[in-house]
Structure formats: structure tokens, C-alpha cells
C-alpha positions as CSV (number, residue, x, y, z in Angstrom):
1,X,64.4,44.3,7.6
2,X,66.3,47.1,6.1
3,X,69.1,47.0,3.6
4,X,71.0,49.6,1.5
5,X,72.0,49.7,-1.9
6,X,75.6,50.8,-3.0
7,X,76.5,53.0,-5.9
8,X,77.2,51.2,-9.1
9,X,80.2,53.4,-10.6
10,X,79.9,51.5,-14.0
11,X,76.8,50.0,-15.4
12,X,76.5,46.3,-14.6
13,X,76.4,43.8,-17.3
14,X,74.3,40.8,-15.7
15,X,76.6,38.3,-17.6
16,X,79.2,39.3,-15.0
17,X,79.6,37.0,-12.1
18,X,79.1,38.1,-8.4
19,X,82.8,37.6,-7.8
20,X,83.5,40.1,-10.5
21,X,84.7,43.6,-9.3
22,X,81.4,45.5,-10.6
23,X,79.5,43.6,-7.7
24,X,82.3,44.6,-5.3
25,X,81.0,46.4,-2.1
26,X,77.2,45.8,-3.1
27,X,74.6,46.1,-0.5
28,X,73.8,42.6,1.1
29,X,70.9,41.2,2.9
30,X,70.3,37.7,4.3
31,X,67.3,36.0,2.5
32,X,66.0,32.5,2.7
33,X,68.7,30.1,1.1
34,X,71.1,32.9,0.5
35,X,71.6,36.6,0.0
36,X,70.3,39.5,-1.8
37,X,72.9,42.0,-3.4
38,X,72.0,45.5,-4.4
39,X,73.7,48.3,-6.4
40,X,72.3,51.3,-8.2
41,X,73.1,54.3,-10.3
42,X,70.9,57.2,-11.4
43,X,68.7,55.0,-13.8
44,X,68.6,51.5,-12.5
45,X,68.6,49.2,-9.6
46,X,70.9,46.1,-10.0
47,X,69.9,43.2,-7.9
48,X,70.9,39.5,-7.5
49,X,69.4,36.7,-5.6
50,X,72.4,34.6,-4.7
51,X,70.7,31.3,-3.5
52,X,73.7,29.4,-2.2
53,X,71.5,26.8,-0.8
54,X,70.1,25.8,-4.2
55,X,72.7,23.6,-5.8
56,X,70.0,21.7,-8.0
57,X,70.1,23.0,-11.4
58,X,66.4,22.7,-12.4
59,X,65.6,26.5,-13.2
60,X,62.2,26.6,-15.1
61,X,61.0,23.4,-13.6
62,X,61.6,23.6,-9.8
63,X,63.3,27.0,-9.4
64,X,61.4,30.3,-9.5
65,X,61.1,33.6,-7.5
66,X,58.6,36.3,-6.8
67,X,60.0,39.7,-6.5
68,X,57.2,42.1,-5.2
69,X,57.5,46.0,-4.9
70,X,55.1,48.4,-3.1
71,X,55.5,51.0,-5.8
72,X,53.7,53.9,-3.7
73,X,55.5,52.7,-0.6
74,X,52.3,53.1,1.7
75,X,52.3,49.7,3.2
76,X,49.2,48.9,1.5
77,X,48.3,46.6,-1.6
78,X,47.1,49.1,-4.2
79,X,45.5,47.5,-7.2
80,X,47.1,48.3,-10.6
81,X,50.0,50.2,-8.9
82,X,51.9,47.5,-6.8
83,X,53.8,45.0,-8.9
84,X,55.2,41.5,-8.8
85,X,57.9,40.1,-10.8
86,X,58.4,36.5,-11.9
87,X,59.8,34.0,-14.7
88,X,57.3,32.4,-17.1
89,X,56.5,28.8,-16.4
90,X,59.0,26.4,-18.2
91,X,60.8,29.6,-19.6
92,X,63.6,30.3,-17.0
93,X,65.2,33.1,-19.0
94,X,61.9,35.2,-19.7
95,X,60.9,37.5,-16.8
96,X,57.4,39.1,-16.6
97,X,55.6,41.5,-14.4
98,X,52.1,41.4,-13.0
99,X,50.2,44.0,-11.1
100,X,48.3,43.4,-7.8
101,X,44.5,43.4,-8.0
102,X,44.1,42.7,-4.4
103,X,45.8,40.4,-1.6
104,X,47.0,37.3,-3.4
105,X,45.3,38.2,-6.7
106,X,47.1,39.6,-9.8
107,X,46.7,40.6,-13.5
108,X,48.3,38.1,-16.0
109,X,52.0,37.9,-16.3
110,X,53.2,40.2,-19.1
111,X,56.4,40.9,-20.6
112,X,58.7,43.4,-19.1
113,X,61.4,45.8,-20.2
114,X,63.6,44.6,-17.0
115,X,66.9,43.1,-18.0
116,X,67.1,39.6,-16.6
117,X,69.5,36.8,-16.4
118,X,69.4,33.2,-14.8
119,X,72.6,31.6,-14.0
120,X,73.9,28.6,-12.1
121,X,77.5,29.6,-10.9
122,X,79.8,30.3,-8.0
123,X,79.9,33.4,-5.9
124,X,81.9,34.6,-2.9
125,X,79.4,33.0,-0.6
126,X,79.2,29.9,-2.3
127,X,82.0,27.9,-4.1
128,X,79.7,25.3,-5.2
129,X,77.6,26.1,-8.4
130,X,74.1,27.4,-7.3
131,X,71.3,29.3,-8.4
132,X,71.8,33.0,-9.0
133,X,69.1,35.6,-10.4
134,X,70.1,38.8,-11.7
135,X,68.1,41.9,-12.4
136,X,68.5,45.4,-13.9
137,X,65.2,47.4,-13.0
138,X,64.4,50.7,-14.2
139,X,64.1,53.1,-11.3
140,X,61.0,54.7,-13.0
141,X,59.5,51.1,-13.1
142,X,59.8,51.1,-9.4
143,X,58.5,54.5,-9.1
144,X,61.7,55.6,-7.7
145,X,63.5,59.0,-8.2
146,X,66.8,59.8,-6.5
147,X,66.0,63.5,-6.3
148,X,62.3,63.1,-5.8
149,X,62.1,62.4,-1.9
150,X,63.1,65.8,-0.7
151,X,65.5,65.2,2.1
152,X,64.2,61.7,2.9
153,X,66.5,59.0,1.4
154,X,65.0,57.6,-1.8
155,X,63.8,54.0,-1.0
156,X,61.5,51.1,-2.0
157,X,59.6,48.4,-0.2
158,X,59.8,44.8,-1.3
159,X,58.9,41.1,-0.6
160,X,60.6,38.1,-1.9
161,X,59.6,34.3,-2.4
162,X,62.2,31.8,-3.2
163,X,61.2,28.2,-4.4
164,X,63.4,25.2,-5.4
165,X,62.5,21.6,-5.9
166,X,66.2,20.2,-5.5
167,X,67.0,20.8,-2.8
168,X,63.5,21.4,-1.3
169,X,63.1,25.3,-0.6
170,X,59.9,27.2,-0.4
171,X,60.1,30.4,1.6
172,X,58.8,33.9,1.7
173,X,60.1,36.9,3.2
174,X,58.3,38.5,4.9
175,X,55.9,35.5,5.5
176,X,53.0,35.9,3.4
177,X,53.8,39.3,1.8
178,X,51.6,38.9,-1.0
179,X,48.5,39.2,1.3
180,X,49.6,42.2,3.5
181,X,52.3,44.7,2.9
182,X,52.7,46.1,6.3
183,X,55.9,44.2,7.0
184,X,57.7,44.5,3.7
185,X,61.5,45.0,3.9
186,X,62.9,48.4,2.8
187,X,65.8,49.1,0.6
188,X,67.4,52.6,0.6
189,X,69.1,53.9,-2.5
190,X,72.4,55.2,-3.0
191,X,72.8,58.7,-4.0
192,X,76.6,58.9,-3.7
193,X,78.3,58.4,-7.0
194,X,82.0,58.7,-7.5
195,X,82.0,61.9,-9.6
196,X,85.4,62.9,-10.8
197,X,86.5,65.9,-8.8
198,X,87.9,67.1,-12.2
199,X,84.3,67.8,-13.1
200,X,83.7,69.6,-10.0
201,X,83.9,73.2,-9.0
202,X,86.6,73.8,-6.3
203,X,84.1,74.4,-3.5
204,X,80.6,73.8,-4.9
205,X,81.0,70.4,-6.7
206,X,77.6,69.6,-8.0
207,X,74.0,70.4,-8.1
208,X,72.4,67.0,-7.4
209,X,74.4,64.9,-9.6
210,X,75.3,67.7,-12.3
211,X,79.0,69.0,-11.8
212,X,79.0,72.5,-11.6
213,X,81.6,72.6,-14.5
214,X,78.6,71.7,-16.7
215,X,76.6,74.6,-15.8
216,X,77.0,77.8,-18.2
217,X,78.4,80.6,-16.0
218,X,76.5,83.1,-18.0
219,X,73.2,81.3,-18.8
220,X,73.0,79.4,-15.5
221,X,71.9,76.3,-17.5
222,X,73.2,72.8,-17.5
223,X,74.4,70.4,-20.3
224,X,75.9,67.0,-19.4
225,X,77.8,64.9,-21.7
226,X,76.5,62.1,-23.8
227,X,76.3,59.0,-21.7
228,X,76.7,60.8,-18.3
229,X,74.4,59.5,-15.5
230,X,72.0,62.6,-15.7
231,X,71.2,63.5,-19.3
232,X,70.4,67.1,-19.6
233,X,70.5,69.7,-22.4
234,X,70.7,73.6,-21.8
235,X,68.4,72.9,-18.6
236,X,67.2,75.5,-16.1
237,X,67.1,74.5,-12.4
238,X,64.0,74.2,-10.2
239,X,62.5,72.1,-7.2
240,X,64.3,71.0,-4.3
241,X,68.1,71.9,-5.0
242,X,71.0,69.9,-3.1
243,X,74.3,71.9,-3.4
244,X,77.0,69.4,-3.0
245,X,80.7,70.1,-2.0
246,X,83.6,68.9,-3.8
247,X,84.3,66.0,-1.8
248,X,88.3,65.9,-1.6
249,X,88.3,69.5,-1.2
250,X,85.7,69.8,1.3
251,X,87.1,67.0,3.4
252,X,90.5,68.8,3.3
253,X,89.0,72.1,4.4
254,X,87.4,70.1,7.5
255,X,90.3,67.9,8.5
256,X,93.3,70.3,7.5
257,X,91.9,73.6,8.0
258,X,89.4,73.0,10.7
259,X,86.2,74.1,8.6
260,X,83.2,73.8,10.9
261,X,80.8,76.5,9.5
262,X,79.8,78.0,6.4
263,X,77.9,81.1,5.2
264,X,75.9,81.1,2.1
265,X,76.1,84.2,-0.1
266,X,73.3,85.1,-2.8
267,X,72.3,87.7,-5.1
268,X,69.8,88.1,-7.7
269,X,71.3,88.6,-11.2
270,X,75.1,89.1,-11.7
271,X,75.8,92.4,-10.2
272,X,75.6,94.0,-6.9
273,X,76.5,92.9,-3.3
274,X,75.9,89.2,-2.0
275,X,73.9,89.1,1.0
276,X,73.5,86.0,3.6
277,X,71.2,83.6,2.2
278,X,68.8,82.2,4.7
279,X,67.2,78.8,4.3
280,X,66.7,75.5,6.3
281,X,66.8,71.8,5.4
282,X,67.0,68.3,6.5
283,X,69.3,65.5,5.9
284,X,69.1,61.9,7.3
285,X,71.9,60.0,8.8
286,X,72.5,56.6,9.4
287,X,71.9,55.4,13.0
288,X,74.0,52.0,13.4
289,X,72.3,51.1,16.6
290,X,68.7,51.4,15.2
291,X,70.0,50.2,11.6
292,X,67.9,52.9,10.1
293,X,68.1,56.8,9.2
294,X,67.2,59.6,11.7
295,X,66.3,62.9,10.8
296,X,68.8,65.8,11.6
297,X,68.0,69.4,10.8
298,X,70.1,72.4,9.5
299,X,69.5,75.9,9.8
300,X,71.2,79.3,10.3
301,X,72.3,80.6,13.7
302,X,71.9,84.0,15.0
303,X,75.1,85.0,12.9
304,X,73.6,83.3,9.7
305,X,76.3,80.5,10.0
306,X,75.5,76.9,9.2
307,X,77.2,74.1,10.7
308,X,79.0,71.6,8.4
309,X,77.6,67.9,8.5
310,X,79.9,65.3,10.3
311,X,82.0,63.7,7.4
312,X,82.4,60.6,9.5
313,X,78.7,59.9,9.5
314,X,76.8,58.3,6.5
315,X,74.2,60.6,5.5
316,X,71.5,60.1,2.9
317,X,72.8,63.1,0.9
318,X,76.5,63.1,1.2
319,X,78.7,66.1,1.2
320,X,75.6,68.4,1.2
321,X,76.7,72.1,1.8
322,X,73.2,73.4,1.6
323,X,69.6,72.9,0.2
324,X,66.8,75.1,-0.8
325,X,63.5,75.0,-2.6
326,X,63.7,77.0,-5.8
327,X,60.2,78.5,-4.9
328,X,62.1,80.6,-2.6
329,X,63.4,82.6,-5.5
330,X,62.2,84.6,-8.5
331,X,62.5,83.4,-12.1
332,X,66.0,84.0,-13.8
333,X,69.5,84.2,-12.8
334,X,70.6,83.9,-9.3
335,X,74.3,83.4,-8.0
336,X,75.7,81.8,-4.9
337,X,78.9,81.7,-3.0
338,X,80.1,79.7,0.1
339,X,82.3,81.0,2.7
340,X,84.1,78.7,5.2
341,X,85.0,79.4,9.0
342,X,86.7,77.6,11.6
343,X,85.2,76.6,15.1
344,X,85.7,80.1,16.3
345,X,84.0,81.4,13.1
346,X,87.0,82.9,11.8
347,X,87.2,82.8,7.9
348,X,89.1,80.3,6.1
349,X,90.5,81.2,2.6
350,X,89.0,79.2,-0.2
351,X,89.2,79.2,-3.9
352,X,86.9,81.7,-5.4
353,X,83.9,80.3,-6.9
354,X,80.4,81.7,-8.0
355,X,77.7,79.4,-8.7
356,X,75.3,80.7,-11.5
357,X,71.8,79.0,-11.6
358,X,68.9,79.9,-13.8
359,X,65.9,79.4,-11.8
360,X,62.6,78.2,-13.5
361,X,59.6,77.5,-11.3
362,X,57.1,77.2,-14.1
363,X,55.7,74.6,-16.4
364,X,54.9,74.7,-20.1
365,X,51.6,76.2,-21.1
366,X,49.6,73.5,-22.9
367,X,46.2,74.2,-24.7
368,X,43.9,72.5,-27.0
369,X,42.8,75.6,-28.9
370,X,40.4,73.6,-31.2
371,X,39.8,70.0,-32.5
372,X,38.5,70.5,-35.9
373,X,36.5,68.1,-38.1
374,X,36.8,70.0,-41.5
375,X,35.6,73.6,-40.6
376,X,33.8,72.3,-37.6
377,X,35.4,73.0,-34.1
378,X,34.3,70.3,-31.7
379,X,33.5,71.1,-28.2
380,X,34.1,68.8,-25.2
381,X,31.9,65.7,-25.0
382,X,30.7,66.2,-28.8
383,X,30.0,63.3,-31.0
384,X,31.3,63.5,-34.4
385,X,30.6,61.2,-37.4
386,X,33.4,60.4,-39.7
387,X,32.1,60.5,-43.3
388,X,34.6,58.3,-45.2
389,X,37.7,56.3,-44.7
390,X,40.1,59.3,-45.1
391,X,37.9,61.7,-43.0
392,X,39.7,62.7,-39.9
393,X,40.7,65.4,-37.3
394,X,43.1,68.2,-37.0
395,X,44.2,69.6,-33.5
396,X,45.2,73.1,-33.1
397,X,47.3,73.5,-29.9
398,X,49.8,75.2,-28.0
399,X,53.0,73.8,-25.8
400,X,54.9,76.8,-25.0
401,X,57.1,78.1,-22.4
402,X,58.0,82.0,-22.0
403,X,60.9,81.1,-20.4
404,X,62.1,79.0,-23.6
405,X,62.5,76.0,-21.5
406,X,60.5,73.2,-23.4
407,X,61.9,69.8,-23.4
408,X,59.5,68.2,-25.7
409,X,55.6,67.9,-26.4
410,X,53.3,65.1,-27.7
411,X,49.8,65.3,-29.0
412,X,48.1,62.1,-28.8
413,X,44.7,60.2,-28.7
414,X,43.7,57.4,-26.4
415,X,40.5,55.2,-26.6
416,X,39.2,51.9,-25.9
417,X,41.4,49.8,-23.5
418,X,44.4,51.9,-23.7
419,X,44.9,52.0,-27.5
420,X,46.8,55.1,-28.6
421,X,48.0,57.2,-31.7
422,X,50.6,60.0,-31.8
423,X,49.2,63.0,-33.8
424,X,52.4,65.3,-33.3
425,X,55.5,65.5,-31.3
426,X,58.9,67.3,-31.2
427,X,61.9,67.2,-28.9
428,X,64.5,69.6,-27.9
429,X,68.2,69.5,-29.5
430,X,70.9,71.8,-28.6
431,X,70.5,73.3,-32.2
432,X,67.4,74.8,-31.2
433,X,69.0,77.0,-28.5
434,X,66.4,78.5,-26.0
435,X,63.5,76.7,-27.4
436,X,60.0,77.8,-26.3
437,X,58.0,75.0,-28.0
438,X,55.0,76.1,-30.3
439,X,51.7,78.1,-30.4
440,X,48.7,77.8,-32.6
441,X,50.2,74.7,-34.2
442,X,48.1,72.3,-36.3
443,X,48.7,68.5,-36.2
444,X,48.5,66.6,-39.6
445,X,45.2,65.1,-40.5
446,X,44.6,62.2,-38.2
447,X,42.1,59.5,-39.3
448,X,40.6,57.6,-36.4
449,X,40.3,53.9,-36.6
450,X,37.2,52.9,-34.8
451,X,34.0,54.0,-33.1
452,X,34.8,54.9,-29.4
453,X,35.0,57.5,-26.8
454,X,38.5,59.3,-27.3
455,X,40.6,61.7,-25.2
456,X,42.7,64.2,-27.1
457,X,45.9,65.1,-25.2
458,X,48.7,67.6,-25.2
459,X,51.6,66.8,-22.9
460,X,54.9,68.9,-22.6
461,X,57.8,68.5,-20.4
462,X,60.0,71.4,-19.4
463,X,63.8,71.5,-19.5
464,X,64.0,72.0,-15.7
465,X,66.2,69.8,-13.5
466,X,66.6,69.3,-9.9
467,X,70.2,67.8,-10.6
468,X,68.8,64.4,-10.8
469,X,66.7,64.5,-14.0
470,X,63.9,66.3,-15.7
471,X,61.2,67.3,-13.1
472,X,58.2,69.2,-14.6
473,X,55.4,68.6,-17.1
474,X,52.0,69.9,-18.0
475,X,49.2,68.2,-19.7
476,X,45.5,68.9,-21.0
477,X,42.8,66.8,-22.3
478,X,39.6,67.1,-24.3
479,X,37.1,64.1,-24.5
480,X,34.9,63.4,-27.7
481,X,33.1,60.4,-29.2
482,X,34.1,59.5,-32.6
483,X,31.7,57.4,-34.9
484,X,33.2,55.5,-37.8
């Protein structure tokens, strides 16, 4: 089965009931004993299992669920990747996560950061109090990114098991899903937030989810307000970029002015004539008879006109004007303008707007220049003997970006069964301006805690966004064995 999540205009507090306004318009799917409700924003999936048939309040004794996710969406059970959520036995308000090891085999259940609430209450579909489970999953825990699937709508694949003792209910959907992922259900996520038109430019409203009014017209970098659904600071743009129209103005141009085609104008830098920008993209539209998305392509005709998408159709990327991969362009400042035309390809007057974007296609340069034990520089695979309780290592490293778009860096060590220690780190703040990170930097002395093989790692993210979050990083590792 296929279901679609709807956009959550405000974060959902799980103490709110399914009859409260925050759940209104949620995606809805029939499941054994009741319904699955889903909403999402840029960070979370809000889900509720509304088990209207379970009117016996025996959570923790007879009521439980399994909620499985195919995290890499390949239709196969992938060990230590795909996950299953459930409540701890006899602990109805504590959720845990386990990873699949093989069909019907899992790791142990461990505490999880998913926000969870079990309730016994009424809902729009059941006026008699019944079992309700509510969830707030981090999209990153589900390996979902709203901007990370190119033109394909972001989605996950899942299975559910519902169990109740009073009344008796033991059902899984799809049947025996924990032994075979081939028939898992599909949940498509929404990418259609209700962004205030006041935040948008008059024609080009957003790049992804970032309003164009939050993009500096000189630097071409974006800074969003604290608490906004996509948090970026002085961020350049890269990756696959969705250029979204100002919805009310776009729809007025289409319905009142007969806008049917657009031309995209572009130039490198801020001076000189703009020329036609040629690109091509895809967008999925919802096909009601098939209850699924079908692919539609968009490209320029012989006159470099692009056809506007049909506003009466539910597209995966709503109000999309055009899309391009930043790899088509050089590093630095680029400017865009959109012209509108009617069905006869005569121009329509629109408010003047130029979109300035700072394009960055690179990742930070990360290096381990030296791992030093006193005056001795250690090579990869070396074995080093610590000589006392205060003896340790110093790492000299680079985490640098010539474009001055570093978001953060971390130098850390990993050993044994995943134990780790942070040796040095720093993160961007607006006070740092155009921060390029560091070069030839030494960590403080780090004293290892045990004899073991260690990896020394440098990880750095760039301040580059596709409009849905930060997208790029680089890392490097060196392996040594430490004797204590």
C-alpha cells in the first residue's frame, strides 16, 4: 500500500489528541484494527497508530507494536541498517530501537531518541476510548532527507505489527514483513510547507525551503531565522537546487494573466547581459488512478521556453519554476531572473526580481598532517607505546575551505567497540564572517585510555545548502595501534 504524509505547519506535541487541530489533514492509511496518521516537517515524521478496535486498556501487558523501516529502501533486509521500533516489555511509555541482523533476527532493544507517547483516548474515528500510539521520529534516523532524492519524492518503506490481548488482535501488515521486505508499504513525505508569502520574493519565492528574502542580494548566501524549519547561517548553495515560485503570485499569474511558459535568464557575476539558461529536470505528479507518482519531464523548447507545471495537479515538488544541478555552474556568484509568457508566448509583465546565488561545489580540505608522540611523527599502521599515565598524542590537522564556507570540524579517535573521544572541534557562528576553518592546527594533548587499535579522524562539514539543509562534508582517517 501507498500513503502520503502531509505537512505539519507547526511542530506537533504528542500530548495533543488526534482530534486537535495540529493533526487535521494528516495522511491516513487503514491498518489492522485502525488507522495510521502521518505528518512531517523538515526535521520530523509525526505518526500515530489509532487502534480504534483496541478498547482494552492493557498497554505494557497485552498491547504492543512493531514499527519497521527499510532505511535504505532497497526492499531487502540489510543487517545493522534497517530498524525496528517497539516498547520495552512491561514499560509501556518507553520506546526502543533494534537493528535487523537477518530475517526475523535483531540486535537487542536499546533506548532511542524518538519521542513517543502511549495513550488511551478518543479520536475522530473512535468515540470510545481506545489505544493510540504517537511518534516523533527524526528524519535523519529514518535516513530521509527532503532534498536528498533529486526529483523523486522523498519516501520510506515500512511494516507494522499490532498486538492486543483485550480484545484479541494480532496482525502484521504486510504479512510476515520481518522476514521479507519485498512488499513493505511506502510512505511519501511532504515537501509543501505553508511558507508565508511575506518571506518570499515576488516571483521566485524560495530555493528549496529557504525564502529568497533570506538570501543576501550581494553575497548570495543565506541566513535563516532562529527556529525556522531549515537552519542555515551565511550558507552558499550547491547540489540539486529547486527554484520555487511565490505560490499566491504564481497562481495569480497562471489563472488571471494566462501565464503558460517561462524563460530563465542567467549571468555569471552581477554585470553584463543575461542570457537564456538551458537546463532540464523531472518532477513526479500524483496519478490518482494508479495511486502513485508518475514521472514528468521538463525541458526547453526550440525557443528556450519552459512550460509551467499544472497547478491543479499534486506534484512531488510544488510550485517548481525550474531546477538545476549546481555542478553546471562555476564557483562564485550567479544571478537568475524568470520571465513569464502566455500561451501565445507573448510576455507578461511581472515584478522585477533578480536572484543572486553563491555557488559552491567543493568540500572542505581535510588532512592529518601529523600524529605526534612527543617529537616522533607516527605513520599509518604504526604501533606506539605510551610511557606513563600522562603520556599522549597530539594531532596536527587541516580543516579548511578556500571558499570560506566551513560549517564545523571535529577531530576524534575511535577504538574498540565504537568507543570514541573528541580531540578538538569548532563550529561556525555569524560572528566569524566568511570562515574558512583552520590549517596547521594542533589538538591539545590527548591521553588514550587503553591498549587498542585506534583510528584518528578529521571530519568537516561545509556551509553549503541545497535549500533543505547542509549537504556536504569531507573526512580523513589514519589508523595506529596504541599500547598502554
